[in-house]
C-alpha positions, 0 to 999 in steps of 0.5 A: 268529105269532112269524115269517112267511114272507118275514121275514129273521131272525138266526139261529145256527147251533148244530150240524151233521152234514153226513152226513145233511144238518142243521143246527141252528139258534137265534133265542133269545140265547145265554146268557152262561153259552154262553161260561163256561169251566168250568174257573172256579169260579162262586159259587152259592145251593143253592134247592132239592134233589131226592133225585137233586141240588141246583138251584142259581142261578148268577152267572157270576163277571165277568158278573155273570148269573145263572141255574138250573142242576142239582149231580147227586148224582153230582157233588157230592162224591167219593164215594157220596152216599145222601142228598142233605140230608146233604152 
């Protein structure tokens, strides 16, 4: 087992819904990408294509951390994308 009753652990609060008395916690390490500024551009390498989008290995600017993410075909360019492989 990963945890046991009575064990002290460190957690992060992910969200709180006071209306229903619910709190979501996580014991996982926070990804460096969680602090990424959405206005900052990062370098990436297309790893594979699907009909709905492209899977990218993204390198976090200034940190060098690499994680995989997916760009939906509607976010590849302005306008209609008929075939992702043509882009």
